[in-house]
C-alpha positions in Angstrom: -25.5 -40.7 -11.6 -29.1 -41.3 -10.4 -31.9 -40.0 -12.6 -35.5 -39.1 -11.8 -38.4 -38.7 -14.3 -40.2 -35.4 -14.3 -43.4 -37.0 -13.1 -41.7 -38.6 -10.1 -40.0 -35.3 -9.2 -43.4 -33.4 -9.3 -45.2 -36.0 -7.2 -42.3 -36.1 -4.7 -42.4 -32.3 -4.4 -46.1 -32.4 -3.7 -45.7 -35.0 -1.0 -42.9 -33.0 0.5 -45.0 -29.8 0.7 -47.9 -31.7 2.3 -45.7 -33.4 4.9 -43.5 -30.5 6.0 -45.8 -27.5 6.8 -44.6 -27.1 10.4 -44.2 -23.9 12.4 -40.7 -22.6 12.3 -40.8 -20.7 15.6 -38.8 -23.6 17.2 -35.8 -22.1 15.5 -34.5 -19.6 18.1 -33.3 -16.2 16.9 -29.6 -15.5 17.8 -26.8 -13.1 16.8 -23.1 -13.7 16.7 -20.6 -10.8 16.9 -17.1 -11.4 15.7 -13.8 -9.9 16.9 -14.3 -6.9 14.6 -17.7 -6.1 16.0 -19.6 -7.3 12.9 -22.9 -9.3 13.3 -24.0 -12.6 11.9 -27.7 -13.3 12.4 -28.7 -17.0 12.7 -31.4 -19.3 13.8 -30.8 -22.4 15.9 -32.9 -25.4 16.5 -32.2 -27.7 19.5 -33.3 -31.3 19.9 -36.8 -31.5 21.4 -35.4 -32.9 24.6 -32.0 -31.2 24.7 -29.7 -32.6 27.4 -26.3 -30.9 27.9 -24.7 -34.1 29.3 -25.2 -35.7 25.9 -23.5 -34.9 22.6 -25.6 -34.3 19.4 -24.9 -34.1 15.7 -24.5 -30.6 14.3 -26.0 -29.4 11.0 -25.1 -26.2 9.3 -27.4 -25.0 6.5 -26.4 -22.3 4.1 -29.2 -20.6 2.2 -29.4 -19.2 -1.4 -28.9 -15.7 -2.7 -32.6 -14.9 -2.5 -32.7 -15.3 1.3 -29.9 -12.8 2.1 -30.8 -9.9 4.4 -31.0 -8.8 8.0 -34.4 -10.0 9.1 -33.2 -13.3 10.5 -36.2 -14.9 8.9 -35.8 -15.5 5.1 -33.0 -18.0 5.5 -35.6 -20.5 6.8 -37.5 -20.3 3.5 -36.1 -23.6 2.1 -35.1 -26.6 4.1 -36.1 -25.6 7.7 -39.3 -27.5 7.7 -37.4 -30.7 7.2 -35.9 -30.2 10.7 -39.1 -29.1 12.5 -41.0 -32.2 11.4 -41.8 -34.1 14.6 -40.8 -37.5 13.2 -37.5 -36.2 12.0 -36.8 -34.4 15.3 -37.4 -37.6 17.2 -35.5 -39.9 14.9 -32.6 -37.5 14.1 -32.1 -35.2 17.2 -29.5 -32.6 16.2 -28.5 -29.0 16.7 -29.4 -27.3 13.4 -28.1 -23.8 12.5 -29.3 -21.5 9.7 -27.1 -18.4 9.4 -28.1 -15.4 7.2 -25.8 -13.9 4.7 -25.7 -10.1 4.5 -27.6 -8.6 1.5 -24.5 -7.3 -0.3 -22.3 -10.4 0.4 -22.0 -14.0 -0.7 -21.0 -17.2 1.0 -18.4 -18.0 -1.6 -16.0 -16.2 -3.9 -17.3 -16.2 -7.4 -17.0 -14.5 -10.8 -19.8 -14.4 -13.3 -19.6 -13.7 -17.0 -22.8 -13.6 -19.0 -22.8 -14.7 -22.7 -25.9 -14.5 -24.8 -28.1 -14.6 -21.6 -26.2 -17.6 -20.0 -24.3 -17.0 -16.8 -20.9 -18.7 -16.6 -19.3 -18.9 -13.2 -15.9 -19.5 -11.8 -15.1 -20.1 -8.1 -11.6 -18.7 -7.5 -10.8 -19.1 -3.8 -9.0 -16.2 -2.2 -6.8 -16.1 0.8 -9.5 -14.7 3.0 -13.1 -15.9 3.0 -16.0 -13.6 2.2 -17.1 -11.7 5.4 -20.3 -13.6 6.0 -18.6 -17.0 5.5 -15.8 -15.9 7.9 -18.3 -15.1 10.6 -19.9 -18.5 10.0 -16.6 -20.2 10.5 -16.1 -18.4 13.7 -19.6 -19.2 14.8 -19.1 -22.9 14.1 -15.9 -22.8 16.3 -17.8 -21.1 19.1 -20.8 -23.4 19.0 -18.4 -26.4 19.2 -17.1 -25.0 22.5 -20.4 -23.8 24.0 -23.0 -26.4 22.9 -23.2 -30.2 23.3 -22.0 -31.0 19.9 -20.4 -34.3 18.9 -17.2 -33.2 17.0 -17.2 -36.3 14.9 -20.7 -35.7 13.6 -20.7 -32.2 12.0 -22.5 -31.8 8.7 -23.0 -29.0 6.2 -25.8 -28.5 3.6 -26.5 -25.7 1.2 -28.5 -24.8 -1.9 -27.5 -22.6 -4.8 -25.3 -19.9 -3.4 -25.2 -22.0 -0.2 -24.0 -25.0 -2.1 -21.2 -22.8 -3.5 -20.5 -21.8 0.1 -20.6 -25.5 1.1 -17.8 -26.4 -1.3 -15.7 -23.4 -0.3 -16.3 -24.2 3.4 -15.1 -27.7 2.9 -11.9 -26.5 1.3 -11.3 -24.0 4.2 -12.2 -26.5 7.0 -11.3 -29.9 5.5 -10.9 -31.5 8.9 -14.3 -30.5 10.2 -17.4 -32.1 8.4 -18.2 -35.7 8.2 -20.7 -35.3 5.4 -22.0 -32.5 3.1 -25.0 -31.9 0.8 -24.5 -29.3 -1.9 -27.6 -28.7 -4.0 -27.6 -26.9 -7.4 -24.3 -25.2 -6.7 -20.7 -25.4 -7.8 -17.1 -25.0 -6.7 -13.4 -25.2 -7.6 -12.6 -28.8 -8.8 -8.9 -28.2 -8.1 -9.6 -27.9 -4.3 -11.4 -31.3 -3.9 -8.1 -33.0 -2.9 -8.2 -31.0 0.3 -11.4 -32.6 1.6 -12.2 -35.6 -0.6 -10.5 -38.1 1.8 -12.4 -36.9 4.8 -16.0 -35.9 3.9 -18.7 -37.9 2.3 -20.7 -35.8 -0.2 -24.1 -36.2 -1.9 -24.5 -33.7 -4.7 -27.9 -32.8 -6.3 -28.9 -30.8 -9.4 -31.7 -30.4 -11.9 -30.8 -31.1 -15.5 -32.9 -28.2 -16.7 -31.3 -25.6 -14.3 -30.7 -22.4 -16.2 -29.7 -20.4 -13.2 -26.8 -22.5 -12.0 -25.8 -24.8 -14.8 -25.8 -28.5 -13.9 -22.3 -28.7 -15.5 -20.9 -27.2 -12.3 -22.2 -30.1 -10.1 -21.1 -32.6 -12.8 -17.6 -31.4 -12.8 -17.4 -31.4 -9.0 -18.7 -35.0 -9.0 -16.1 -36.0 -11.5 -13.3 -34.2 -9.6 -14.3 -35.8 -6.3 -14.4 -39.3 -7.9 -10.9 -38.7 -9.3 -9.7 -37.6 -5.9 -10.9 -40.9 -4.4 -13.8 -39.2 -2.5 -16.9 -40.9 -1.2 -19.4 -39.0 -3.4 -23.0 -39.6 -4.7 -24.6 -37.5 -7.5 -28.3 -37.3 -8.2 -29.5 -35.3 -11.2 -33.3 -34.8 -11.6 -34.7 -35.0 -15.1 -36.9 -32.0 -16.1 -36.2 -30.0 -12.9 -34.9 -26.5 -13.1 -33.2 -24.5 -10.3 -35.5 -25.7 -7.4 -33.9 -29.2 -7.2 -33.8 -28.7 -3.4 -37.5 -29.7 -3.3 -37.0 -33.3 -4.5 -33.7 -33.5 -2.8 -35.3 -32.7 0.6 -37.9 -35.3 -0.1 -35.4 -38.1 -0.6 -36.2 -40.7 2.0 -32.5 -41.7 2.2 -31.2 -38.2 2.7 -31.3 -37.9 6.5 -30.4 -41.5 7.2 -27.4 -41.1 4.8 -26.3 -37.8 6.4 -26.4 -39.0 10.0 -24.7 -42.3 9.2 -21.4 -40.5 8.8 -18.9 -39.9 11.5 -15.4 -38.5 11.4 -12.6 -40.6 12.9 
């Protein structure tokens, strides 16, 4: 487990905000309609010099509960500027997709019990995924067929509710992603055997998180280790729920992500 002091975390977040203030209009607005006629709104960013005769890495990013809706805008609130940064686009050309979950839906199955003001969560997987996640799975399959994506270099990231969706997506598509980055989320530890042998994972959480308890990431880390997975865990000292800010500022994050390839 890696630790960060509160001062380092605060300074890192300030540097991140300064560096990544780019315009997000490069993310094109799209909609996907599934077989039942239901719509998934999403934004897609192509490499600056996109060439269809070349295959690119694919990054799927799942937002948190606060960014749900139908405006096809809010899902870019956290994380999108990392991809529009000119240096990153040049060094890590990729096709990046930010889908938007419906207002009354979630990426993952979850039950919540509140005891004395503390929310305790379980993540019991069901036979069928939640509607928004089902559409994401269909979209990913379609994009693999229609865009110039390297099938060996598919990645998924998510924060909070999106990190919960990341863990569930890995369990539902264990043969798909080369690497994953779940931030301040949680999942079902019993399902890690499905994907631990195939996907490298870097988990992040703040030790003061009172929205999604850090215990959920800790137990996923432990379960993945027990399953023989390639897993890293970084817990930030003094950081509450917004551990995505220092996580996005990690200099090793993108080099680590893009270093992975599925056989």
